[in-house]
C-alpha positions as CSV (number, residue, x, y, z in Angstrom):
1,M,206.1,-40.8,39.8
2,R,205.4,-44.3,41.0
3,T,201.6,-43.6,41.1
4,L,201.6,-42.4,37.5
5,L,203.5,-45.5,36.4
6,V,200.9,-47.7,38.2
7,L,198.0,-45.8,36.7
8,V,199.5,-46.1,33.2
9,L,200.1,-49.8,33.8
10,I,196.4,-50.3,34.9
11,L,195.2,-48.4,31.8
12,V,197.3,-50.5,29.5
13,L,196.1,-53.7,31.1
14,L,192.5,-52.6,30.8
15,A,193.0,-51.8,27.1
16,V,194.6,-55.2,26.5
17,F,191.8,-57.0,28.2
18,N,189.0,-54.9,26.8
19,P,186.5,-57.6,25.6
20,D,185.6,-57.6,21.9
21,E,182.5,-58.8,20.0
22,S,183.6,-62.5,20.1
23,D,184.0,-62.3,23.9
24,F,180.5,-60.8,24.2
25,K,179.1,-63.5,21.8
26,A,180.7,-66.2,24.0
27,F,179.2,-64.5,27.1
28,V,175.7,-64.5,25.5
29,R,176.1,-68.1,24.3
30,D,177.0,-69.3,27.8
31,H,174.3,-67.4,29.7
32,A,171.6,-68.2,27.2
33,G,172.6,-71.9,27.3
34,E,172.3,-71.9,31.0
35,M,168.9,-70.3,30.9
36,V,167.6,-72.9,28.3
37,G,169.2,-75.7,30.3
38,E,167.4,-74.6,33.5
39,R,164.1,-74.3,31.7
40,V,164.3,-77.8,30.4
41,G,165.2,-79.1,33.8
42,G,168.9,-79.7,33.7
43,G,170.7,-83.0,33.3
44,T,172.1,-84.3,30.0
45,L,169.1,-83.2,27.9
46,G,169.3,-79.7,29.5
47,D,173.0,-79.5,28.7
48,V,172.5,-80.5,25.0
49,L,169.5,-78.2,24.5
50,G,171.2,-75.4,26.4
51,S,174.3,-75.7,24.1
52,L,172.2,-75.6,21.0
53,G,169.9,-72.9,22.2
54,G,172.8,-70.8,23.5
55,G,174.5,-70.9,20.1
56,L,171.3,-69.9,18.3
57,A,170.5,-67.1,20.8
58,A,174.1,-65.7,20.5
59,D,173.9,-65.5,16.7
60,A,170.5,-63.8,16.8
61,I,171.5,-61.3,19.5
62,M,174.7,-60.3,17.8
63,R,172.7,-59.1,14.8
64,V,171.0,-56.5,17.0
65,T,173.9,-55.6,19.2
66,R,176.0,-52.4,19.0
67,R,179.4,-52.1,20.6
68,D,180.8,-48.8,21.7
69,N,184.6,-49.1,22.2
70,Y,186.2,-46.7,24.7
71,Y,189.5,-48.5,24.6
72,I,189.7,-49.4,28.3
73,F,186.1,-50.7,28.4
74,S,183.2,-51.2,26.0
75,T,179.5,-51.0,26.2
76,Y,177.2,-53.4,24.4
77,T,173.6,-52.4,23.6
78,V,171.2,-55.2,22.6
79,N,168.3,-53.4,20.9
80,L,165.4,-55.8,21.2
81,D,162.7,-53.6,19.7
82,G,164.6,-52.5,16.6
83,P,166.0,-49.2,15.5
84,A,162.8,-47.3,16.1
85,G,162.8,-47.5,19.9
86,E,164.9,-47.5,23.0
87,A,162.4,-49.0,25.4
88,Q,163.7,-52.5,25.1
89,E,167.5,-52.0,25.2
90,W,169.7,-54.4,27.2
91,K,173.0,-52.8,28.1
92,F,176.2,-54.3,29.3
93,L,179.6,-53.0,30.4
94,G,182.6,-55.0,29.2
95,I,185.7,-54.4,31.2
96,A,188.8,-56.6,32.0
97,T,187.2,-59.6,30.2
98,Q,184.1,-59.4,32.4
99,F,180.5,-58.3,31.5
100,I,178.3,-56.3,33.9
101,E,174.6,-55.8,33.2
102,L,173.8,-52.1,33.3
103,K,170.2,-52.0,32.1
104,R,167.6,-54.8,31.6
105,P,164.5,-54.3,29.5
106,D,161.1,-54.3,31.2
107,A,160.1,-57.5,29.4
108,L,163.0,-59.4,31.0
109,K,162.8,-58.0,34.5
110,G,162.4,-60.7,37.1
111,R,164.2,-63.4,35.1
């Protein structure tokens, strides 16, 4: 009985902390900002440009992102080549407020 109660509690917690679209947008903004800042060379200028670039990237990426909600976790698919193809899909697993990259498009491998 105790095991069942613990399992139910874990499932409830996963459902409560299942990240939504705004969480994914914040994740994209932060990581895109870091990438832009590193490309610029860091420092104050890198931070400013990273913040601006991250916000712009997040807005653009959210337009081509699909969320599949499974209640205790979600998957996010960023379709970089439009609805016609699946070759350039970037997939993430969102669970317990964290995001894990599942699949990276060939164009972004090595970055």
